[in-house]
C-alpha positions in Angstrom: -9.5 -18.2 -21.2 -6.2 -17.5 -22.7 -3.2 -19.2 -21.2 -1.9 -15.7 -20.2 -5.2 -15.1 -18.3 -5.1 -18.2 -16.7 -1.5 -17.6 -15.5 -2.7 -14.1 -13.9 -5.6 -16.1 -12.2 -3.4 -18.9 -10.6 -0.5 -16.1 -9.6 -3.2 -14.1 -8.1 -4.6 -17.0 -6.0 -1.4 -18.3 -4.9 -0.4 -14.5 -3.9 -3.4 -14.5 -1.9 -2.4 -17.7 0.0 1.3 -16.5 0.4 0.3 -13.0 1.6 -1.7 -14.4 4.5 1.1 -16.7 5.7 -1.2 -19.4 5.0 -0.7 -23.1 6.4 -3.1 -25.7 6.1 -4.4 -26.7 9.6 -7.6 -28.4 10.2 -8.8 -27.9 6.5 -8.8 -24.3 7.0 -6.5 -21.9 5.0 -6.3 -18.1 6.0 -6.8 -16.3 2.9 -7.3 -12.7 3.3 -10.4 -10.6 1.7 -9.7 -9.1 -1.8 -11.0 -5.8 -0.4 -14.0 -5.7 -3.1 -17.2 -4.4 -1.6 -19.2 -3.6 -4.7 -21.3 -6.6 -5.9 -21.1 -7.2 -9.7 -22.8 -10.5 -9.8 -24.2 -13.3 -7.4 -21.4 -15.2 -5.7 -18.5 -12.6 -6.5 -16.2 -11.3 -3.8 -18.2 -8.1 -3.0 -21.4 -10.4 -2.4 -19.7 -13.2 -0.3 -17.0 -11.1 1.5 -15.2 -14.4 2.1 -11.6 -14.5 3.6 -9.7 -13.4 6.6 -10.3 -9.6 7.7 -7.3 -7.4 7.4 -6.2 -6.1 10.6 -6.6 -2.5 11.5 -4.7 -0.8 11.0 -3.3 -2.7 7.9 -0.2 -0.6 7.9 2.0 1.0 10.3 4.2 3.9 9.5 7.5 3.2 11.3 8.6 6.7 11.1 12.0 5.5 9.7 11.1 5.7 6.0 9.5 2.1 6.2 5.9 0.8 6.7 5.2 -2.4 8.3 2.3 -4.4 6.6 0.3 -5.9 9.6 -1.2 -8.6 7.5 1.8 -10.0 5.8 4.8 -8.9 8.1 6.7 -7.5 5.4 8.4 -4.3 5.6 8.2 -1.8 2.5 10.2 1.2 1.5 7.6 4.2 2.3 8.8 6.2 -0.9 7.3 4.0 -3.6 9.2 6.0 -6.2 12.7 6.5 -4.8 14.4 4.9 -8.2 11.9 5.8 -10.8 11.3 3.7 -13.7 14.0 1.1 -14.6 14.7 -2.1 -16.7 14.4 -5.3 -14.6 18.1 -6.1 -13.9 18.6 -2.6 -12.6 15.7 -2.8 -10.5 17.0 -6.0 -8.8 20.4 -4.6 -8.1 19.1 -1.2 -7.0 16.7 -2.9 -4.8 19.5 -5.0 -3.2 21.8 -2.1 -2.6 19.3 0.0 -0.7 20.4 0.8 2.7 19.7 3.4 5.5 20.4 7.0 4.4 19.1 6.6 1.2 15.4 7.0 0.0 14.5 8.7 3.5 15.5 5.5 5.4 16.8 6.0 8.8 16.3 2.3 9.9 19.7 1.1 10.2 19.5 -1.4 7.3 22.3 -2.3 5.3 22.9 -3.3 1.6 21.5 -6.9 1.0 18.6 -6.2 3.6 16.3 -4.8 0.9 15.3 -6.8 -2.3 12.6 -6.6 -5.0 9.4 -8.2 -4.1 8.2 -11.3 -5.6 5.0 -11.2 -7.4 2.9 -12.6 -4.6 4.3 -9.9 -2.1 3.6 -7.0 -4.5 0.3 -8.3 -5.2 -0.5 -8.6 -1.5 -0.6 -4.8 -1.5 -3.6 -4.6 -3.6 -7.1 -3.6 -2.6 -9.7 -4.5 -5.2 -11.9 -2.0 -4.1 -9.5 0.9 -4.9 -8.0 2.5 -8.0 -5.6 4.8 -8.9 -3.7 3.5 -6.5 -5.2 0.3 -6.0 -4.2 0.2 -2.5 -6.1 0.4 0.8 -7.6 3.8 1.6 -5.5 5.9 4.2 -2.3 3.7 3.4 1.0 5.8 4.6 2.9 5.3 1.4 4.2 8.4 -0.4 5.0 8.8 -4.4 2.9 5.6 -5.6 2.8 5.5 -9.2 -0.3 4.6 -11.0 1.7 2.5 -13.4 3.4 -0.9 -13.1 6.0 -1.9 -10.7 8.4 -4.9 -11.0 8.6 -8.3 -9.1 11.5 -10.3 -9.0 9.6 -13.2 -10.4 10.6 -14.3 -13.9 7.8 -15.2 -16.1 8.5 -19.3 -16.7 7.0 -19.4 -20.0 9.3 -16.7 -21.5 12.5 -15.8 -19.1 12.7 -12.5 -21.3 9.7 -11.3 -19.3 9.1 -10.7 -15.6 5.8 -10.3 -13.5 4.8 -7.0 -12.6 1.8 -5.1 -10.7 -0.1 -2.3 -12.0 -0.9 -0.2 -9.2 -3.7 1.9 -11.1 -6.2 -1.1 -11.4 -4.3 -3.6 -9.4 -3.7 -6.4 -12.1 -1.0 -8.6 -12.5 0.7 -9.1 -15.8 4.2 -9.6 -17.2 6.6 -7.1 -19.0 9.7 -7.4 -20.9 12.6 -7.0 -18.6 14.0 -4.4 -21.0 10.9 -2.4 -20.3 11.1 0.5 -17.7 8.8 -0.2 -14.8 8.9 1.2 -11.1 11.0 -0.1 -8.1 9.3 -0.8 -4.8 11.9 -2.5 -2.2 10.7 -4.9 0.7 12.4 -6.6 3.2 11.4 -9.7 5.5 9.3 -12.6 4.7 10.6 -15.6 2.7 
């Protein structure tokens, strides 16, 4: 495996741990299921179905332009394309400036309440059994683009890059901060 591929696998594993709000207790870690149900080989996620089951419903539309993730406790902007594609520094500042009255929000939030998600939070949305977009079936989000979305996480091996998640296939990669990717603000967590 290449160094980049190993980094992607490591980030995905950490994302699963963090998405579940994991804590080590009695030797058990609450890692959520990946969502993969198809079996492509003996011992893969589809065959084993390991992990903590997702809550049903996974998401709750709050009726305020926000969606609560019942697995992670994060609150997402319902409109996944309010800002369009932007370079990374603009994505950070626009997410931080988001407030009630913009992007369909009526939640009373103020500038500074919202932020760009870290790579683990963004990756926690992915359902490996879905594509175009790779989100759980029946999710309440609108305007999801089957393209790359920025995370707030800088790529440590080259700080000219930041981690992103592709919503078509659900894979994690890194892009140049001067590239234009989509912006999907979140609040809560951390």
